[in-house]
N, C-alpha and C positions, 0 to 999 in steps of 0.2 A: 270533294266531288268526284264521281266516277270518271276515270280517264284523265284526271288532272295529276300533275306531278308536284309534290310538295318538297321544298328544300329540306335536306337532312337536318335534324335537330343538333344544335351545337352541344358538344359534351361539356358538362359543368367543369369549371376550373377549380382544381383542388388546392387547398392551402397545405403544402407539403412541409415536412421538416427542413428540407433543403431551402425552401423559400423563407421559412422563419429564420434560419441561420443567416441568410443573406440580408434580411431586413435588420436583424440585430447588428450585423457587421456594419451596415450603412449608418444606423443610428449611433453606434459607438465611434464611428469615424467622424461624426458631426455633420452628416449630410441632412439638409432640411427635409421635413416630411413631404413638402410639395414636390421636391426633386425626386424623392423615392417613388411617389405615386406616378409622376410623369415617366420615369424610367420603366416602371411596370407597364404603363399604357403603351409605351413605345415597343415593348416586347410582346404585345398582344393581349395583355390582361384587361379584362373588363374593369372599368373604374370603380364600380361598386364592390367588386371582389377585392380589388387592390386596397380600398379603404378599410374593408373588413379585416383583411390580412394584417395591415399595418396596425390598426387599433388593437386587435386581439394579441398579436405578437408582442407589442410593446407593453401591454398590460401584464401579460404573463412574465415578461422579462423583469418588470418592476417587482412583481410578486416574488420571483426567484431571488432578486437582490435583497429584498426585505427579509426573506427567510434565512439567507446566508448571514445577514447582519445579526439576526436574533441568535442564530446558532453560535456565531463567533463571540457573542457577548454573554453567553451562558456561563455560570460559575464553573471554574475548573474543578475537575474531579481528581481524586488521589491517583498517583501513578507510581510505578517502581522507581526508586531513587536511592542511590548510595548516600552514605553520610559523608559529605565533603566539607563539613565544618572545618574552617581553618585551612582549606586547600591542601589536604595531605597528599604527599607524593605516593604513599603506600596505604593500602587498606588490608586488614586481616579478615579473612572469611574462613572460619572453622580451621584455623591454624595454617591457612594457605595465604601467602603474601601476593597481593595483586597491585600492580602499578596503575596509577591514574595518569594517563598520557595526555588526554585532551578533555576539556569540559566546555561545552557550548550551551548557552541558554536558549536561543531561538534559532533553529529548532533545538529542542532539548536533546543533546547528544553527549555521550561520555564514551571515550575510547580507553579500554583497559589493556594493560600489558601483562602477559603471563597468567591469564585466568585458568588455562589448562596447561599441564606439562606436555612435552612432546610425546611421552609414553601414553598419556591419556588420549591425546589426539589420534595416535596410531591405533590404539585399541578401539576407539569409536569407529574409525574408518573400516577396520577389519570386521567388526560386528555388523556393520551396515551393508557392506559390499554385496553379500549374497541376496539381499532383499531389495535392491534398488530397482525401481520402475520409473517410467516417464512421469515427471512431476505433474501434479494437477493443482488447480486453484479452486476456490469456492465459487460455485455458480451463483452470481448475485441475483438471478431471477428465480431460482428454485431452492437454494440453500444446500444443494448437493455439491458434487465436485465434478470437474471437467478438465480435459487437457486443453491448455491455453497456448496459442502460438507465441505469446509474449514471454513465455517461460520455457526455455529450452534446456532443461536440466533433468537429471535423474534423482529420485528421492525416495525416502521411506520414513515412517514414524516409529519411534520406540514408545511403548506404553510407559506411563509415568512409573518410575521405580522398577523397571523391568529387570534390571540386573544391579548388582552391588555397585558397579562402576557408575551407572546412570543415576542411581539413587544418591551417590556421593556428590556427583556433579550438580544435580538438581538442588541438593541441600546447600552447596556452596553458593550457587546462584541466588537462592532464597535469602541466605544470610547477607550476601553482598548488596543485594538490591532491596532488602527489607520488604520482601513480598512473599507470602506463604507459598510453599510448594504446591498445595492443592489449588492455588489460583493460577497455575500455569498449565499450558497444553504440554503434551509429550514432546520430547526433543525430536525435531525433524532433521535428518541428515540429507544434504544435497551434494551432488557431484556435477560440476560443470566441465564439459570437455572443451577442447579448442573451438572457439567460435560461439560457444553457448553463452547466453546472457539472460537477464530478466529486465524487461523494459520498465521505465519509471511507473510507480504505482503507490497506493496507500495501503497500509496493512489493516486499518480499521474497517469495519463493515458499514457500508453506506446505508444509513437509516431509511433512505428514500426507496431502496430497491425491495421488491417483494420477497426475495429469498433471504432477507436479513433476519426476519422475526424468528424462524425456526433455529437459525444459527445462534442467536442470542440466548435461547433457552438453555444452552449447555454451559453457561457461565458468564453471560453478559458480554459487553463490548470488549474488544481488545484495547489495551491501554499502554502496552509497551512491547518492544521487540529487542531481543538480544541475539546478535549474530556472532558466533564463535568461529574463527578461522582455524580449520584443522590442518591446513598445509599452507605453504607459500608457493603459489604458482610461479612459473618461470616468467610470465608476462601477462599484464592485464588483470581483469577481474576485480577492480576496485568497486567498493560500494559508493554510489554517487548520490548526492542530494542536489539536483539541478537548481532548485530555487535558492539554495544557500551557497552555491558555488563550492561545495565541499566534496572531497574525495577521500575515502579511507582505504589505504592499501591493505590487502589481505596478508597478514603475517601469522604464521603458525602459533597457536596458543593465545593470540590476542582476541579481544572481543569488542563489539560495538553495541552500545545501548542507545536506543532512541525511544522516547515516550511521547504520547499524544493524549492530552487531558480531555479531549472531546473529539468526536468523529467528524472533523471539519478540516478543510485545507489550510485554515489559519494556523494550524500547528506547524506548518512548514515541513512536514515529514514525507513529502513526495521523494521517493528514493528508487534506485534501481541497481542492478548488478551489471557493470560494464562487461563487454565481451572478453572472454579469456583468449589471450593472444598466443600463449605457448604453455604447454603442459596442461594440468587439470587444476581446478579449484574445488576444494571440499569445505563445506561449512556445516555447522550445527546451529539450528535456529530454535529459539525458545520464545513463544508468544505468551504474553501474560494477559489475563482477563480481569474484569472487575470483581467477579465472584468466583466461587468454587467451580472449576471446570470438570464436567462429568463426561 
C-alpha cells in the first residue's frame, strides 16, 4: 500500500562448501543429526534449510565414499617394476650394477644405490643449469601448467633422447624397471635451494578434475615415478611418505622408485620433498605413463 513500510526481505541462506565440510565433520565425529540441526538453528539457520543441507550433504558424502571404494577395488594395472625375484642385492642394467637398498610393498617403493655415477650426475646438472626456471605443476582444472606455491624449486625438462648421455640414462632406467623408453616422460631436472620444498601430493592425475582428460591424451595415466638424487645436500631434503612414515635421504647417484597401480589414495603414494636445510638439492625425475608418451 502507498505510504506503508514493508520489512526488508530476508536474504536466502546459501548451503556453502564450508557448511558442507562442517556437517561432514560433525557426522564423522558421531554427532546425532538432531543435535546438528539444533546447532544450526541456534546459529540462525532456518530449520527447513538446515534439514535440506544435512540431507544433501550426507547423501553426497555417501556417494563419494562409494565411488572411492569402487576405485580402490578396481583391478590393478601394470606398473614399472624391477625383477626382484630371489631378493637380489644387485641388479644389472645394460652392464651397470645397481644396488637394491630397500623394497617396500605398500606403498610400492624401491630404493636403488648407484643408479648413476657421480660423473653422470655432475654432467646432468651442468647441462640443466642454464635452462632452469621456476618449477610449474599441471593445472588440474585446465590441463595446462602453472606456478604452484606448494613447489618452491627451479626446473627444466630434457626431451627424450636429447643427448647421448640422456639416451643412455633413459635406456638404463627402461631396462632396470622393465618399462619401455617411449612410455616415459622426458627427464625433469629440479634444483631446491635452502628452504625450498614440495608439499605432499600425488603424482597421478586426478580423474575427477576437468583438466585431466587432455593430459591423458598424451600417453595415459602416470603409473610410476623415479626420483634420482644428483647430489647430497648438506642438510634436509628427504623424500617423505607421510602416510607410511617413510623418509628417504637424498644421496648422490641413488634413486627412489614408487608406483601406483590406480589413480587413488589407496596406493599410499602421498609424498613430498622436505625443506632443504643447508646447501642445495638436485634431482632428476622420470614419470612413466600407461602408454606411449607423445
